[in-house]
C-alpha positions in Angstrom: -8.4 35.6 8.4 -4.8 34.6 7.8 -4.0 32.3 4.9 -4.4 28.6 5.6 -1.2 26.5 5.8 -0.3 24.6 2.6 1.5 21.3 2.3 3.6 23.0 -0.4 4.2 19.6 -2.0 1.9 19.9 -5.1 -0.3 22.5 -6.8 -4.0 22.0 -7.4 -4.8 20.5 -10.8 -8.3 19.0 -11.4 -8.5 15.5 -12.8 -10.1 16.7 -16.1 -7.3 19.2 -16.9 -4.3 16.9 -17.4 -2.4 15.1 -20.2 -3.8 11.9 -21.5 -1.8 8.8 -21.9 -2.1 5.0 -21.8 -0.6 2.3 -19.7 1.9 -0.1 -21.3 -0.7 -2.5 -22.7 -2.8 0.3 -24.2 -5.4 0.3 -21.4 -6.4 3.3 -19.4 -7.0 1.7 -16.0 -4.1 0.3 -13.9 -4.9 -1.9 -10.9 -2.6 -2.9 -8.1 -3.0 -4.7 -4.8 -1.1 -3.5 -1.8 -0.8 -6.4 0.7 0.6 -5.3 4.1 2.8 -7.8 5.9 3.2 -6.4 9.4 4.7 -7.6 12.6 4.1 -6.3 16.1 5.9 -6.1 19.4 4.4 -8.4 22.1 3.1 -6.5 25.1 3.8 -3.0 23.9 3.4 -0.5 21.1 0.7 0.1 18.6 -1.5 -2.4 16.7 -5.0 -2.7 15.1 -7.6 -4.1 17.4 -10.3 -6.6 16.8 -11.9 -5.8 20.1 -11.4 -2.9 22.5 -8.3 -3.3 24.6 -8.4 -3.4 28.3 -5.2 -1.2 28.1 -3.5 -4.0 30.1 -0.5 -5.7 28.5 0.2 -8.2 27.2 -3.0 -7.8 25.0 -3.0 -11.5 24.0 -6.3 -11.4 22.1 -5.5 -8.6 19.7 -1.8 -9.6 19.3 -2.7 -13.2 18.4 -5.4 -12.0 16.0 -2.8 -9.9 14.1 -0.4 -12.9 14.2 -3.0 -15.0 12.4 -2.3 -12.9 9.3 1.3 -14.0 9.0 0.8 -17.6 10.1 -2.3 -18.4 8.0 -4.0 -15.5 6.2 -1.1 -14.4 4.1 -0.5 -18.0 2.9 -4.1 -18.3 1.8 -3.9 -14.9 0.0 -0.6 -15.9 -1.8 -2.4 -19.0 -3.2 -5.3 -16.8 -4.4 -3.1 -14.3 -6.1 -1.1 -17.0 -7.7 -4.2 -18.8 -9.0 -5.7 -15.6 -10.5 -2.2 -14.5 -11.8 -2.5 -11.1 -10.0 0.8 -9.3 -9.2 1.3 -8.2 -5.6 2.8 -5.1 -4.1 4.1 -6.4 -0.8 4.3 -3.7 1.9 6.9 -5.2 4.3 7.8 -4.4 7.9 11.5 -5.4 8.0 10.9 -7.3 11.3 9.1 -9.8 9.1 12.5 -10.9 7.8 13.4 -12.0 11.3 10.0 -13.4 12.3 8.9 -15.4 9.2 11.3 -15.0 6.2 9.7 -18.0 4.4 6.6 -15.9 4.0 8.4 -13.2 2.0 10.2 -15.9 0.1 6.9 -17.4 -1.1 5.7 -14.1 -2.5 9.2 -13.3 -3.9 9.0 -16.6 -5.8 5.9 -15.3 -7.7 7.5 -11.9 -8.5 6.0 -9.7 -5.8 7.4 -6.2 -5.5 8.9 -5.5 -2.0 8.0 -2.1 -0.8 9.4 -0.5 2.4 6.9 -0.3 5.2 9.2 0.7 8.1 10.5 -1.7 10.8 7.3 -2.5 12.6 3.7 -1.2 12.8 4.2 -1.1 16.5 5.7 2.4 16.0 4.9 5.7 14.3 7.2 7.5 12.0 5.7 11.0 12.2 6.5 11.7 15.8 10.3 11.2 15.3 12.8 14.0 15.1 14.8 14.2 11.8 17.8 12.2 13.1 15.6 9.3 14.3 13.4 9.4 11.2 16.4 9.3 9.0 17.7 6.3 11.0 14.4 4.5 10.6 14.5 5.0 6.8 18.1 4.0 6.6 17.7 0.8 8.6 14.6 -0.2 6.6 16.3 0.5 3.3 19.5 -1.3 4.2 17.6 -4.4 5.4 15.5 -4.8 2.3 18.4 -4.1 0.0 20.4 -6.8 1.8 17.6 -9.4 1.6 16.3 -8.6 -1.9 19.6 -7.7 -3.6 18.3 -4.2 -4.7 17.0 -1.1 -3.0 13.2 -0.7 -2.6 11.7 1.9 -4.9 8.6 2.6 -2.9 7.7 3.6 0.7 4.5 3.4 2.8 5.0 4.7 6.3 3.9 2.5 9.2 0.4 3.7 10.0 0.8 6.1 7.1 2.5 8.4 9.5 4.6 11.2 8.1 6.6 14.1 9.6 6.7 17.4 7.8 10.0 16.3 6.3 9.3 12.6 5.3 9.1 13.2 1.4 12.4 15.1 1.6 14.1 12.3 3.4 12.7 9.6 1.1 14.0 11.5 -1.9 17.4 11.8 -0.4 17.5 8.0 0.4 16.9 7.3 -3.3 13.2 6.4 -3.2 11.3 7.1 -6.4 7.7 7.0 -5.1 5.7 7.0 -1.9 2.2 5.6 -1.1 1.1 7.6 1.9 -1.3 10.0 0.1 -4.8 9.2 -1.0 -5.6 12.5 -2.7 -5.9 11.5 -6.4 -6.7 8.8 -8.9 -3.4 9.3 -10.8 0.2 9.5 -9.9 1.4 13.0 -9.3 4.7 14.7 -8.6 5.5 16.0 -5.2 8.1 18.7 -4.4 10.9 17.9 -2.0 13.9 20.1 -0.9 16.1 18.3 -3.4 13.9 17.4 -6.4 10.7 15.5 -7.2 9.1 12.4 -5.7 6.2 10.6 -7.3 3.1 9.9 -5.3 1.2 6.8 -6.4 -2.4 6.8 -5.1 -3.0 4.5 -2.1 -6.6 3.8 -1.1 -8.2 4.6 2.2 -11.7 3.6 1.1 -10.8 0.3 -0.5 -8.7 -0.5 2.5 -9.8 -3.2 4.9 -8.7 -1.5 8.1 -10.8 1.7 7.8 -13.6 -0.2 6.0 -13.9 -3.3 8.1 -12.3 -2.5 11.4 -13.3 1.2 11.7 -16.6 1.4 9.8 -17.6 -2.2 10.5 -18.6 -3.1 6.9 -19.2 -6.8 6.3 -17.1 -9.1 4.2 -19.8 -9.1 1.5 -20.0 -5.3 1.6 -16.3 -4.9 1.2 -16.3 -7.2 -1.8 -19.1 -5.2 -3.3 -17.2 -2.0 -2.7 -14.2 -3.3 -4.7 -16.5 -4.5 -7.5 -18.5 -1.2 -7.7 -15.3 0.9 -7.5 -13.7 -1.2 -10.3 -16.8 -1.0 -12.6 -17.1 2.8 -12.1 -13.4 3.5 -12.7 -13.4 1.3 -15.7 -16.1 3.5 -17.2 -14.3 6.7 -16.1 -11.0 5.5 -17.6 -12.5 5.6 -21.1 -11.7 9.3 -21.1 -8.6 9.5 -18.9 -5.9 7.2 -17.4 -6.5 6.1 -13.8 -5.1 4.1 -11.0 -7.1 1.9 -8.7 -5.4 0.4 -5.6 -6.7 -2.1 -3.2 -5.1 -2.1 0.3 -5.3 -5.4 2.2 -4.0 -6.8 5.5 -3.6 -10.5 5.9 -5.0 -10.7 9.4 -8.3 -9.1 8.2 -9.1 -10.4 4.7 -7.1 -13.6 5.3 -9.9 -14.7 7.6 -11.8 -17.5 5.7 -15.2 -15.9 5.6 -13.7 -12.6 4.2 -11.4 -14.5 1.9 -14.3 -16.1 0.1 -15.9 -12.7 -0.6 -12.5 -11.2 -1.6 -12.0 -14.0 -4.1 -15.3 -13.1 -5.8 -14.2 -9.5 -6.2 -10.8 -10.4 -7.5 -12.3 -12.9 -10.0 -14.5 -10.1 -11.3 -11.5 -7.9 -11.8 -9.4 -10.7 -13.4 -12.2 -11.4 -15.9 -11.6 -8.0 -17.4 -7.9 -8.6 -17.7 -7.9 -7.6 -21.4 -9.3 -4.2 -20.6 -7.0 -3.2 -17.7 -3.3 -3.3 -16.6 -2.8 -5.5 -13.6 0.5 -4.2 -12.2 2.5 -3.5 -9.1 2.7 0.0 -7.7 6.3 0.0 -8.7 5.4 -0.8 -12.3 3.0 2.1 -12.3 5.7 4.4 -10.9 8.3 3.3 -13.4 6.0 3.8 -16.4 5.0 7.3 -15.1 8.6 8.3 -14.4 9.7 7.3 -17.9 6.8 8.6 -19.9 4.7 11.2 -18.2 5.5 14.9 -17.8 5.6 16.5 -14.3 2.0 17.4 -13.9 
């Protein structure tokens, strides 16, 4: 049997065999919320589906369901995060700046970190050639830099789609971390052709698309998953520093019946504020880059 292909980005290192450290407030568990603000092309391209598509376009039902997130759900979530004083890592399709710039402005007002999430979730990144992928990253980076007055530090590919060269290109465009990988509970260094790039853990279990849309868990079950995951990781973090991310989409958890259960989960987390570090993914990356060795 020939050797299996390797990603060649990082070596294996078990979670129990690494350096110990603390987060800035002395805690061992960092929590961040990654809220996806996504915009979709009408009548073409990709998009999550509430119900099976007839494969006929325009798919009004699923398009309008996704649009609810930007028109209603994201505003309800912004109020919730503000009330609980929970920072937000805002994963932004740059087409949002054209469609509903006031939505980003509302989150910006409360200090959200703006993270690059491609141009639109109607397209994939991983099937592009190098020239076109480089163009996608360049256009996304330039637009966010223009709107926010500074370059984004972090990247999450639309649909978490990567080509074999994506980390290389992100490093070359000046990104310090990416969120595409879900292989660890701590930030780790990834190799690129011109240096290192930090991978901050991004969840695929505590993520409302695979949990609610794919596996059909209920709003109550999703809330329970967040609470149980938090309680377990808080115990685990007594012996090692950990990162827990929660990935949300406004058109899913912004629905009123799901929002009520999400509020319960986030209240539970906020009640332990003195024991944890509520941060953005960029805060986590910055602290790691400044203080943690390449392991």
